[in-house]
N, C-alpha and C positions, 0 to 999 in steps of 0.2 A: 504492499501499500504507499502511497505519496507524504512523505514524511516530510515539513517543510516548519524551520527555524525561524524565527525574524524576531530580531533587534525590536525593541519598544519602547521608539522613538516618538513623546507626545509631541502633535499636530506634524505629524510627517506623512498623514494616510494610511500608515500600515494598517490599520484597522479595514479600512474600506478596502483596500489591496487580500487581506485574509478573507474577509466575505465572500467575494470574488473568487479563493482560490477553493472556500467551504464549498460553494457549489458546483464547480464545474472540475475537483479532483474527487468529489463526494467524498470527503473527511471532515471530519468537525473541527472547528478552534475551541482551542483547549485554554478553558479559563473560567467557571463559574463552579465547573464540578470539582475541581484540584483547588478551591478557593474555602470550597465545603471543607474537601477530606481534612485539609491543612488544620481550619478552626474548630475540627474534630480530635484530632493529634494532639495539637499545643492548647486543648482546650481555651478556645480563644473565642471572641466575638468571630464574625466574618469579617465587617465591619474594621477589624484592628488588624488582621494579618493582611487586607488590601492596604493598609494605612504603611502598614511596615513594608509592604511588596512595595508599593511606591513607591517609598522615601519623605512620607506625609506626616509623620507619628512627631506627638509633642519631643523634647529635651529629655523631660523623663521619662515618656516610652521607650525612648531610645537608648538611655542605661536602663534598664532595665528590661530589656525585651530579650529575649532567648535566641540569640540571631544563629548561633549555632543549630540548635533542633532548628528554626524556619527553614533553614539551607538544606540540612542533611535530610529533613522528608518531605522538602520542595523536590529536591533534586529524585529523590525514589519515588514519587507522586508524579512528575515530568518522563520517567523512562518507566514505570509502565506503563503510560498510553501512548506512548511513541511505537512501541511493537505493534500496536493495532494502529498504524498510520494517523498523521493530524498536522495540522494546521498550528504550529506553538507561538505565540507570542510573549516575548521579555525574558522576567526573572534568569538569564543566563542558557536560555536553550541553544541560542547559534554554537554557544562555547562548549557547551554537555556535553553534545552530538556531534561535534565534529571529529569524533575518531570514527565516526558512523558513514562508510563510504554512500551510501543511497540516503542520507538527511543534505536539503537543501540547506544550508543557510545562507543567508542575505538580509542585510540591512537596507533598510528602506530608511531614505532620510530626506531632508530637506535644509537649507538656512536657519539660520534659529531666527531673524526677524518673520519670516513668513509665517515657520511654523506661531508665534506670537500672534500675527495677524487672525489665523486660520481661524485659532481655539477662539479668540475676543470674537470673532464673528459667531462659532459655533457654540459660543456662551451666551451669545448675544449680548456682552457687556465694555464699556469704557473703560472697565480698570486695568487697564494695562500691567500697574506693578501687578495686583496681583495674579496676572496670568505668565507672568514674564517667571516670577514666586516658583509658584503651581511646575513648570517647565523644567528650570531648574531644579527644584526639588527631585523631581524625576530623574532627569539626568545625572542626576549625583548618585540616585539608589541604584540606578543600573552601574553605573563605572563604576561603584562600589564594591558590587555582584561579581565583575567582572575581575578586577584586581584582586582581590580578595581569593576568590577560589578557582580564578583559572589562570591568572599574572598575568594580563593582556589588558590591552588597552580599547574596551567597548568601540570604540569609532576610529582605530583602525582597519583600512581595509581587508591590509592580508588574514585579516580573522575569520574573513566570508567569501562564499563563492561569488555572490555576485552584492552588488551595492549599487541601487537604486534609488538616485535622487527627483524625488517629484518636484522640483519645479522648474526641470526639464520634461517630464515625462507624467504621462495621463494615469491615474489609476489604473485606466484600461490598459494600458502599456503594460506596465509594470507585470499584474495578474499574467498578462498574455506571454512576457518573457520569463515568467517563472513556470507555467504550463510547458512551453516548447523545453524547457531546461530536464521536466518532469519526465519527459520523454526520451531525453539521452543515454544513451547504454552505459553512460557514467553513474547515472543515477538510478537504474534499475536495483531493486532486493536481487542481493545473490546469497549463496547460502553463508561466505564470508563475513560479509555488512552483518546477518542477520543473528550471526554466530558473534560478533561483536558489539553489536546492541543490548544481546540477553546476557553476555557476561558483564555489561555497566549496569545492566538493569540488577542483575543480582546482586552486584557489589554495594549498591545503592542501597538493595532491598535488605542486605546484613547490616550494612551501618543505621539504619531506621529503626531494625530493630534491639542493634547494643543501643543504642540512644532511647527507646523506647520503657525499656527494662530497667529499675531503680536499681538493680544491684548491678549494671554493667554503664551507665549511662554517660558518668563522667570517667571513662577510660578513652584513651587514646591510642589508637593503634594501626596502622594500616590493612586494606585488604584489598584483594587478589582473588579475578574469580577466571576460571578458563572452564567452561564445559561445565559446570556442575559442580567442578572442584573447586573450595576456595582455600583462600591460606591466607595465614594471619600473621603478622609480623611487627615487631615493636616493643615496650618493656612495662609490666605491672607489679606492682608493689609486692602483691601476696600469690599464692597459690589459691588460695581462696578466690582470688579476682581471676586469673587464668582457667579455674574449673565452669566459673557463671560465664565467662566470653566463650567459653567451647558448649557448654551448655544454650545456651540461648541462639548461638550461631547453629549449631547442631541442626536445632528447634524451625531455621527459616525453611518455606518451602522451595523446591530449588536445589537445596545446596544436597548432594549425592555423597561428597565426601569433602573430610578436613585437616587442613594440615596444618596443627596449631605451632608454630614458632614462634611467639610469645614468648619472653623469657620475663622471670620471675627475680627482683632486683637481688631477694637477698641471698639467692644462688646464685648469683652470676662473679667469679672469682673473678680475682685484679689480675693482670696482665703478666704480675708478678707472679700469681700462684698463692698470696696469699690467703 
């Protein structure tokens, strides 16, 4: 199924492009369902999750928000949906899905002033300062996600297969470019690309399970997945934490085998053998 990952740039008309793709490619735009699931997992109101993802929270909310859980659960939700085909907007989707060869990673953009004018018209307001603030908050949120989790600048074109500027191209032209690209052999699903997506999805599912369990939520270790085989690497403090990690991970649907390479601090010998 077609898979398009698009940056969420307020005022770029990306949502209008996404709606055409939804109709023509017969895949859903992912948004509201994900927000509901995230809100349930984090025990927050949907409006709070939307503000967190959009960069619109207050200073107090930013300081108290559990950003680690939000990012882990967001990646899990996105990757589970991606396996069925979708148009995914924002939340780092274009960078998260970059390793999947059949995913089209696209940036729909426009100059800042044009975006401001469009949003003022769309919102039927002459309060330019308020609109500028809203757009800057949104841009900063997207930039922070890309930098923190993928180490990239979200506005650099090298991170995308295609960049479309709606200052010079119509919404229809942008959608047509993407639909044509979806027909190219380079963006067709293959056994290899499906396997890459499945591996990413299982890794995300494992991280989400570890974060959701009270006995492991504060643990930090690397997770690797290959065809149902999961490998854990890192350091935990006690043997009990080691056992808890193994218990939680082996209970995750799709984990067929586990190589637990976590090391316990108290059991690590010094280089001098002391």
